N, C-alpha and C positions, 0 to 999 in steps of 0.2 A: 223648365228652369226654376231653380230655387229662388225664393224672394231675396235671400241674402246676397245672391250673385248678380242681381239685375244690373247694377251700375257697371261693374267690371266686365260683365259679359256683353253688355249692349253697346257701350260707348268706346270700344277700341276702334281705330280708324277703319279697319276692314271687316267689322262685324256685320253679319247678315241677319242679326236678330231684330225683328221689327219693334218699334217703340211708339210710332205715331201714325195716324191714318186719316183718310177722308174719302168721300165718294166724289168721283170725277166723271161727270156725264152719266151718273148712276152706277159707275163701276168702282169697286173697292180698290184703293191704293194704300198699301202699307209700306212704310219707309223704314229702312235701316241705315246705319252709318255708311255702309258700302254703296248706297245710292247717291251720296253727296261727294262733292269735290271741295277740298278746303282752300279758301282764299283768305289768308290772314286769320282773323278771328271768326269769320263767317264761312259756313258751309253752304254750298249751293247745289241745286239739281234742277233739271228742266223737264217739263212734261208738256209737250205740244207748245202752246202759246204761253204757258206759265213758267215763271222762275220761282223756285222754292228756296227760301233763305232760312237757314237754321242758325240761330244764336245758341251757342253751347258753352257753358262754363263747367269745367270738371274740377272737383276738389278731391284729389286722390287720397290725401291724408284723412279726409272725412268720409270717403266712400260715397260721395254725393255728386249728383248731376243736376244742373239747372238749364232748362232749354225752352226755346220758343220758336215756332214756325211762322213764317210770313209768306204771303202770296203776292206776286206781281204779274200783271198781264202785259207782256212786252209786244203784243201784236197790235195791228190796226183794227181788229175786230173784237167784238165782245167775246169773252171766254165762254167755254162750256160751263155747265152748272157745277158748282162746288157745294157739297153738303156734308152733313155728319162729320164735322171737323173735330177730331179727337187728338188733343195734344199728347195724351198718354194712352197707349193701346198695347197691351202685352198679355201674355198667358203664363201661368205659373203652376208648379206642382201644388197639389192640395192634399191635406190629410185631415184626420179627425181633430187636430188641434188648431187648425187655421182659423184665425179670429180677426175680424175687422173691428177696430175701435175708432170712434169719432165722438163728436159732441152734437147736441141739439143746436139749432140756431137760436137767435135771440127773439123772444116773444114778450119781453118785459114782465115776466112772471117767475114763479118758482121753478119752472122747467128750463129757463134760459141756461144754455151751455151745459146742462147735465150730460154726463157721459152716455154714450149709446154703444152697445156692443151687438155684433151680429156674428154668430158662428157660421162659417161658410161650409154648409153641408152639401151633399151631392146634388140636391135639388134646389139650392138657393138661387133665386133671381131677385136682384136688388137694384132699385133705382132711387137715387138721391138727387134732389134738385131744390134750390131755394125758392122762396115765395116772391113772385112778381118783380124780379129784377135786382134785388139787393142780395149780395152773395152769401151772407150769413144770417138771413132772415128766416126764422121760424123752423123751416123744414130741412135745413142743411147747414153744415159748417165745413169750410173748404180746407180743413186739415184733418188727416186721418192716418192711422197706421194699420198694417196687416202683419200678423205675427204667426209663427208656428214654433215647433220645438227647436228648429235650427237657427232662427234669426228673425229679424224685424225689418220692415220697410216703412219708413216714415215719409209721408207725402203731403205736399202743400200745393194747392191750386192758386195760381196767380191770375185772377179775373174778378173784377169788382162789379160783375153783372150776373147774367143768368147762365151759370155753368151747370153741368150735370155729371153724374157718374153712374155707370152700370156695372154690376158684377154678376156674372153667370157661371155657374159651377156644373161640373159633371163628376163622375166617379173618382177621377184622379187629378183633375185640373180645375183652375178657375181663370176666367178671362176678365180683365178689368179694362174699361175705357172711360176716360174723363176728358171733357172739353166743352165746347160751346153747346148749349142745350138745343138751340133751334136755329141753325144757319142753313139756308138753301138759296144760293145766290150766284150770280155771275159777276165778273169784273169787266168794267169798261176798259178801252184801250189806255194803257199806261197807269192804270189804277192799281194801288197796293193796299193790302190789309195785313195787320198783325193778328195773332190769335192768342190763346191762353199760354201763359208761362207756367211751367211745371218745375217743381223741386222734389227730388226723390233722394233719400238717404238710406243706405243699407247698413245693417249692423248685425254682427254675430253676438247675440246676447238677449237679454230680456227687454220687454217693451219700455219699462221705466228707465233703464239705462239709455236706450235709444232716444227717448224723448229728451232726456237731459242733454245728450250729445247734440241733438237737433237744435235745442234751445240755445246752447253755446254757439253753434254754427251760425245761427241767424243773428245773434247779438254781434258777432264779429264781422259778418259779411253782408247782412241784408237788413240793417237797422238804420233809420235816419239819425240815430244818436251815436253811431259807431265812432265818430271822430272825437267824442267827448271822453275825457280821461275817466270820469266817474259819472256815467250817465244816470240822471235821476229825472223822474217826471215831476211836474209842479206840485208843490204843497201850497194849496190855494185857499184864500178866502173866497168861497163860492157863494156869493150873495144871491142865493137861489130864489126864484120867483114864487115858490109855493108859500113862503112865509108872507110875502108882500104883494101877492097877485092883485088883491083888491085895494091895496094901499096906494093912493096916488103918489105918495112920496117916493115910492120905488122907481117911478118913471121920471125922477128929477135928480139933478146933479147933487144937491146938498146931502141927501141920505147916503150916497156912496162916499162922498168925502168924509162924512162922519164915521162910517164903518171902517174906512181905511185908517183913520186916526185911532179908532178903538182897538184894532187888531194888527196894525202894521208892525212888522218886525217881531211879532210874538212867536215863540216856539219854533223858530226856523221857517216861518211862513215866507215864501219867496215869490208869490204871485197873487194878484188881484184879478178875479174872474168876473167879468161883466157879461151876463147872458142875454137872452132875447128881450131887450127892453129899450134900446137906444133909438130905434128907427121909427119913422113916421107911420102912424096907424097901428103900430104894435104887432105882437104875435097873436095869431098867425096871419092876419089880414094884410100886414105891411111887408111881407116878404117880396123882394124886388125893389125895395126902397133903400137908397144909400144916403138919404137925407134924414134929419133928426126929428125925433119926437119933440114937442114943445118944451119938455122938461130939460132938454139938452141943447136946445137950439142956440142959445147965446154963445156958448163956448165949445160946442161939439163935445168931444171927449178929452180935450186938451188938459183941462184942470184935473180931471180924474187921473190921467196919465202922469201928470206932474206930481200929484200927491203920492201915487203909487211908487214912482221912481225915487221920491224923497226918502222912502223907507227901504230903498235898495231892492224893491220887488219888481217883477215883470208884470206887464199888463196884458191880460188875455181877453179877447173880445169875440163874441159869437157873430157868425154870418150864416146865411143860408142862400147862397147865390144861384143854386140850380133850380130852385122853386120860385116861380114868379106868379104873384096873385093878380087877378083882375083888379084894375084901378091903380096898381102901383106905378111908380115912375118908369120902370123898365118896360112894363106892359104898354104904357102909353107912348114912350119915346122910341122904343126899339122892338116893335112887333116882328120885324124881320129876323130877330135873334131867337125867336121862340118856336117850340114845338107844341102845338095846341091840339085839343081833341074836342072841338065844339060839337061835333056830330057823334060823340061817344055814346049817347043814349040810343041812337038808331043802330049803332054797331054792337051794342051790348058790352061796352068796355067798362071795367070797374074803376072809373076815375071821377074826380071832382072837376067839372069843366071850368071852374073858376081858377084852378091851378094850371099853370103852364110850365113846361120844362125848358130851361135855358139850353139852347142848342150848342153844346160843346163840340159837335161835329164840325161846326163852321169856324174856320180859322179866323175870320174877321170878328165874329162874335166873341170868340175866345180871347183874342188880343184886346178887345174892348174891356172884357171882364177882368183880365189880368191888370191892365192899366188902372181900372177903377178901384180894384182891391188894394193894389200897391199904393196908389195915391192916397186912398183913405187911411191906410195903416200909417203911412209916413206923416201925413198931416196931423194925425191924432196920436202919434208916438206909441203905436200898438206893437207889442213884442211877440205875442203868440196868437196865431190865427186859428180860430175854431170854426170848422166847416160842418154844419148840420145838413141833413137831407131828409125831410119828413114827408116823403111821398114814394109810391111804388112806380118806377119808371117803365116797367115792361110794356104796359098797354100803349104808352106814348111812342116807344120805339117801334112797336109793331104797326101802329097806326101810320107812322111816317115812312115805313118801308115802301119802296117802289115795287110794282108787280114783278115777280121773278127774282127779287133781291131781299128775301126775308132774312132778317138778322143783321143786315148791313148797317142800319142806323145804330143798333147797339154796339157793334164793333167799333164804328168810328166815334161814337159817343164815349165809350170807355177809354179808347186811345186819347181822345180829347181831354178826359178827366186827368189822365196821367200827365199830359202835356201842361194842363193848368197847374197842377201841383208842382211839376218840375220847374215851370217858369216862375212861380212864386218863390221857390227855394233859390233859384238862380238870382232873381232880382233882390231878394232879401237874404243874404248869406247867413246861415245858422238858424234860419226860421224853423220853429217847431210848428207842425200842422196837427191839430186835433181833428181826427176823423170820427165824426158822429153821424149816425143815420137813424134817427129815432132810437138812439142808443147804439148798440153794437151790431148793426145789421150790414156793415160793410167791412168786415174783418177778413182779409185774405192776404196771400203772400205778396202780391204786388202793392196793395195799399199799405201793408205794414213795412215795406221797404222805404216808404216816403212819409208816412204819417204814424201817429200813435192814437189809440182810442182812449181818451181821457174820461169819457163817460160811457163805460162799456155796456151798459144796458139801461133802458128807461125803467127797469125795475127799481132803480134808485131814485125815481122821481116822486118821493113821498116818504113820510116818516113811518116808523114801525107802529103797528097796532096788533092787538091780540090775534086777529085772523090774518095778519100780514107780518110774519116773522122775518123781517128784512135782514136781520143779522145772519140767519142761516142761509138765505139766498146769496148774500155777499160772500160768505165763507165758501159756498159751493162754486160760485163763479171764479173766485181766486184759485181754488184747487183745480178746477177744470181747465181754465184758460192757461194756467201755468204749465200744463203738459206740453204746449206747443209754442206759446209766445211769452216773451219776457215783459213787455211793456203794455200795461193796461191799468186803468184806474177808475174810480167812481167817487161818490160823495158820501160822507157820514153825517147823520142827522142828530146824533146824540153825543154829549160831551162826557163820556165815561170810557174807561180803559177797555172794557169788553167790546163796545161798539167800534172803537178805533182799531183794535187788534183784529176784529172780524172783517174790517173793510179795507184797511190800508194796504197798499203795495209800495212801490218806490215813489208813488205819488198819491195825493189825496186832495179832494176838495171838501172843506168842512162847511156844512150848510146850517150851522146852528143859528138861532135867533140872536142877531147881534144887537138887539135892544135889551138883552137880559144880561146883567152884570155877572150873575152866578154862572151862566153858561160860558161866558167869556173866561172867567177864572178857571172853571173846570177844564175847558178845552186847552187853555194855556198849559196846564199840568200834563195833559195827555200828549200834547204835541212835543213837549220836552223829551218824552220817551220815544215817540214816533220818529222824531228827527234823528235820534241816535241810531235807531234800529233799521231805518229804511235803506241804509247803504247795503245791507245784506241781500236785498231782493234781486240784485244782479247775479247772485250766485246760483249754484245748482239747487233745484227744487226737489224736495222729497215729500211726498204725500204719505203720511203714516195712517191715513184712513181715506176711504172713498167719499166723494161728494154724495150726499144723500139727504132726503127730506125729513128724516126721523128727528123730531124735536126732543127726543130723549137721549140723543147720542152724545158722545165725546169725540171731537175731531182734533186732529193734530197734523202739523206740517213743519218742515224745517228748510231753512235756507243756509247753504254752506259756501263760503268763498275761499276755502283752503285754510285749514288750521283755525278757522273761527266761523261763527255764524250765530243763528238764533233758531230756537225751536218754540213753536206756539202750541198750547193746549187750550181748547175751548169747549167747555161743558155747556150744552144747550139747556134751555129753560126748564124742561121737564126731566132733566137727568136725575136718576135715582141712585147712581153709583156714589160711593163714599170715597173712593180712591182711584187713582189711575197711575200706571207706571209708564213714564215717558222714556222711550228707548231711542237713542241717538244713532243716526247713520253717519258715515263719513268721518268717523273719529278713529284715532290710532290708539289701540289698547296700551301701547308702551309709553304714551305721553301723559303728562299731567296737565290738567286744564283749569283755568280760572273760570269760575261760574258766577254770573250775576243773575239772581232770581228776581224777576219783576212780578210783583203780586197784583191782585185785582185793585187794591187800594193805591197802587202806584208806588208803594214802598219797595225797597230793594234789600237783598241780602247777598253778601259775597261769601264764597266758599271755594275750596279746591277739591277736584275729584279726578280720578284717573280715567283714561279712555275706556278701560274695561268697565269701570263703574257706570259710565255713561251708556255704554252699549247694553249692559245688563238692565239699566233703567233707573230713573229717579222716581220714587214713589211720592205722589202728590195727593194732598187732601182735596176732595172734590165736593162741590155743592152746586145747585142749579145756577146757571149763568155766571160761572166763575171762570176766569182765564189766567193763564200764565204765559209770560214770555221769558224764555231761559236763554240767556246769552252766554256763549262759551268762546274761549280762546286758548290755544295751546301755549304752554309756558316753556316747553323745551323741545 
């Protein structure tokens, strides 16, 4: 089967082409559509005591399928053993041009989200799996595409835990399977589990066009912002703790009220971002507390919320509900809600025994947590919920598994995580959930349908230094993540055009020192431009250069929303080139365009150029660490 034909060939009702598999009592089971009977929107099949339920959504115009397999034991006895559960299991034609493209996972450094390419040769054997239970951590990223000269298949894994993918090739074919990394379990009577959700889009054309099509598809169908007319991420005063970590005033209400007054309503700012500071015992020892640090004890967060709303801004607040530290209120009052690893040393598990995992598998625990978060947000008038997760859960999951039921804790935990997010969104309509996990270590198809990563990597947790060229890391992360996902953001540490252009997406947290009047004035000017240009980021993304670590390079990208857009050119700090020709994609040679040139000093120049002139390119003067933002709009 050719990769471009997978969706059409596989998901017709009577197709006998297998696409998903598992082992049942040690024997391979490969399922095709012909094995299922349709009942409404659900397809079912039976296998001894098991009922297999397939959720399938077909988008014929986009040549895309989204599916998930669930298992239910309908008998009065334990099921036989179920293992090696692979949501996606298929074989394809291979030739010398077949190429896998994906990204690195997040490791909060220069390597985070850099592209990874693997040519699929006859002897290729490839295994990809994230680190210790967070789906996009370090060693894996759950979006990828496979291309050859005939077409492209863009794939997304929907599992916010430990997934894996294997690719094995021979002379003419390659086999791919992706799913749960380590499940070997039986189901008790009447017990059910869900598994990985997969999304696969097929496209006849090049990989870049396929990724743009996939990005449009997810914006329309699988984004938590899809109901918004013009979805934008927050442009936030991000009063980040690295400036004030040792300053006691940061842990008190007055500083925040002062900073809101200094920056409220400036340059399109629409959010005040309060990070890990408000709770008793502070970060990290206070996780598990929903009571206040003494600096906030008198009023809670009510006055900060009131001041934020006075300027027409939203109030974003940090939580970390899944990690519970020894001595916290939750640890003391609800030990029955926790997964602990006190004997981790004897088992050799890589955990901090003072950290406990809140048991999202438990419906009672989850209901308590939903009530606690919703009540806290309502009492303190919080608009945006930021959920962080600074621990690796895999050892806790495996420690809690019953004998013979390896992987079950993870499955029920991840299902519980989705139910937590869904319940919060149901209880607080229109809620934006920021999904953070030591940065961007939980970015996947299921998470991205409910949440947005507003802090896409902890690479952003610090200012730029000579040996830490943060600007280039941020450029690379934008270029890389934009291949597959539309909504992601981070923070900027400097109030100059180059830094903001290198960092901003449709949202931005600015982490300047708000005690410095010059920084405030400079950032105000930068945000005037950013507020105007951020609307283009929902458009099609064109990378005119690869993400790379070369500090001599010139990089360029473009966002187009049909007849208008913006093109960025960013010369890095050691660039020796004197000029660069910026060539535009997605313009019509027959049309005349209005051009607004935004220079490094934030000055602007208006002109008119034809579409042909834009395609041929605008020649720009270049010097180290100089940038341009070139806005264009068709006039006819």
